[in-house]
C-alpha positions, 0 to 999 in steps of 0.5 A: 659885484660891490666892493666892501669897505671891511678893513678886516676882510682879508682875515681870518682873525674877527676884527675884536682879537685885532683892536686887542692886540693893536690896543696891548702893543700900543698902548703898553710898553710890551714887546712882539712877543711878550704881547704874544705869550700874554693872548696864548695865555687867553687861547689865542695863539698868534705868531709875534710877526702877526703881531707887528703886521696888524699894528702898522697895518691897524695902528695908524688906521686906529689912530687917523679915526680917532683923530679925526673925531678928536681934532672936531670937537677941539675946534670948538673952544680956541686953542689956549696954551701951548707947550712945545718942547723936543726929546732925543731919539737915537736911529741907528747910532745916529740923533734924531729929534722928536718934537711934540706939542701938547695942549694946557690939559695934557693932550698932545697935539702934534707929533714930529721928526727931525734930524736938526732941532734948527729954525727950518725944523721947528718952523716947518713943526709948528706950521704943521700943529698949525694947520691943523689945530689953529694957532694958540694964544701962548706958546710955553717953550724952553730957551731953544732959540729955534723957537723964538726965530720960527715964531718971529717969523709966522708972528707969532713971537708975542705969544712965546712964554719961557719959565724955569716949571711952565714946562713941566707938562711937555717934559711928561708927555715925554715919559712914556713914549720913553718906555714903549722905546725902552720895549722896543729897544730902539728904532733903526728907521726914522720912518718908524718911529714917525710912524710910532709916535702919531700912533702911540700919541693918538691911543694916549689922549684915547686912552688917558683919563687923568684918574687921579682928579676923579673920582673911581666911580668917574674914572669907572664910568670914562673907562667903560665909554673910553673902551665903547669908543674904542670897539666902534672903530673902523666897524 
């Protein structure tokens, strides 16, 4: 017998319900039990542990498919400017660092978790971003010296730009993830933080339509197109 490639074949629930559950939990700052309650109001009876299972199983798969499509489309354009920044996240009381690269349009390019924020961590983060997206023409950072040391080693010291307000774009990109972090009441494992940050970044890129920059009619048309593309994932 031919093996089925349907990723939902072992689950009794429909793919539409699974996609909705994963989208609600990752996209919005909701807890597992809040998602369970919202679905119960709509006649869908599942346990909060089912929500945990589904997002762990299907979240990375959906995010990977979204990321592949967007990276393929972005390769037709030369990367203009990257904005790099790092924020601290506590895991079991210990400080870790979430590095984030954002392009000039607010697209989250890469998320990376490390225990330190020295030159080695910055270099590993830059190489990971460049391996997927290629080199940028300009790199905007804050005053952290690890960036300059890492860029100097890969021959990009002349591309670095620093300034008081130049990095506001990446600073603002941390806010949706911070809201998601508070809903989870922080993290207990480094791999969980890495997984959620990567999945959350892909979901944010997919559903973010810059509503404040476009008309209502254009926003509705784009939202419909995004939802249609979402429903076609893993089909």
